[in-house]
C-alpha positions, 0 to 999 in steps of 0.5 A: 532828597533832591526831590523831596525838597523840590516837592516841599518848595512847591507847596511853600510857594503855593502857601505863600500865594495863599498868604498874599491872598489872605493878608490882601483881603484880610483888611478889605473885608473889614469894610470901606478903607477910604471911610476908615481913612477920611474918618466917620462923618467925612464929606462924600467928596473927600471919601470919593477922592480917597478912593480915586487916589489910593485905586480903591475904585478898581475891581478888587482882583485889579487891586490885588494883582497890582499889589502883588506886582508892586510887592514882588519889586519891594514896594509895599505902598507908603504909610498913611501916618509916618508918610515914608514908604512901608518897606523903609519902616519894616527895615528900620524895625525888624532888627529889633524883632529878630534880636528879641526872637532869636535870644527868646529862642536860645533862652527857651532851647537851652533851658527846655532841652536841660530841663527835659534831660533832667526830667527824663533821667529822674523820671517820676521823682520830685526833680520830675514833677517839679520841672513838668510844673514849671512846664504847665506853669510856662503854658498856663500864664498869659505872656503879658501877664507874666511880663507885668509881673517881671516888671513889677518884680525886677524893674520896680521892686528891685531896680535891677532892669529896665522896663522899656526902651532899647538903649542897652542889652539890658533892656532885652533881659525881661522881654527875652525871658517872657517870650522864651518862658512861653516857648520852654515847655514845648521844648522841654516836653519833647526832650523829656519824651524823646530821652525817655524813649531812646534811653530804653532802646537797645543801642543805649543799653549796648553802649552802657554795656560797653562801659561807656561813660554815662555823659557820653551815652547821654550826650553822644548817643541819646540826645542826637536821636532824642532832639529830631522832634526839638530840631523840627519844632524849633523854626516854627516856634521862632515863627510864633515868637515873631508873631507873639512879639506884638504883645510883648514889644508893646508891653516893653515898649521895644520899638520893633515890628510888633510895636509898629504893628500896634501903632499902625492898628491903632492909627488905621494905617492899613498899608503897614498892617498889611505888609506886617501880616504878609512878612510875618506869614512869609517868614513863618512859611519859610521857617516851616520849610526849613523845619522839614529840611531839617526833619528830612536830613536827621530822619530819612525815614520822613522822606518816604512819606 
């Protein structure tokens, strides 16, 4: 197990290094940063002064090494627009995005697994078809369009829930449902497939033959093996949710990391955009590593590969 963990950790570090290269080059290949900061039509002297002030006149490899060394020390530069350190901005916005992602994941996991179990137990019945229809709708609906539907119905027509801001827990209900509904089909389909396979296995038939209660057979014996794929996908889905929060936070005006990314892109605030891309990508790498550890713990056969 230790050898497996070390191998996966080394691979994660290599991926993280690749991520830093991509995050750094992503904005530099989009054009001349000095011109973008100075604005179109700015005097050449002003553009050249910005280029020297921010080190854009140095070779690209020198800029990259300097950026990485400063990032390792927690210095991600300063925001051109907010005039504060990027680290300070991200630390102030990250909790909202993290809370949104955690509750959206809990929503998607709880409902997805419940629907998956029900669909498997009533396979090929109207219950199964209804739940699979919900699954298809969840995957087909664009998240921003679903968010607008919820805003119009629950916020405008019924007036039950606020549609923007972060003042109370009620502000998070609609964003959590929107973000969670997109991930729900994946958990539901995996749980359904796993339960159908496990419920037909010999040890389940043996458990039934012993006279165990149906609830005990389902939740104590079948569900543990059926949720292995779900456990492996959950951390990765959480990473997708953090990335997808850019759209959701913008629609609901949640002052989190996603909304900060949208603000920074619209204001050409490159250091902030660069830092957000880097942090979200590194979080995704760490979550993927956690998912692989969970799979290795639950299914020892995966360590052989």
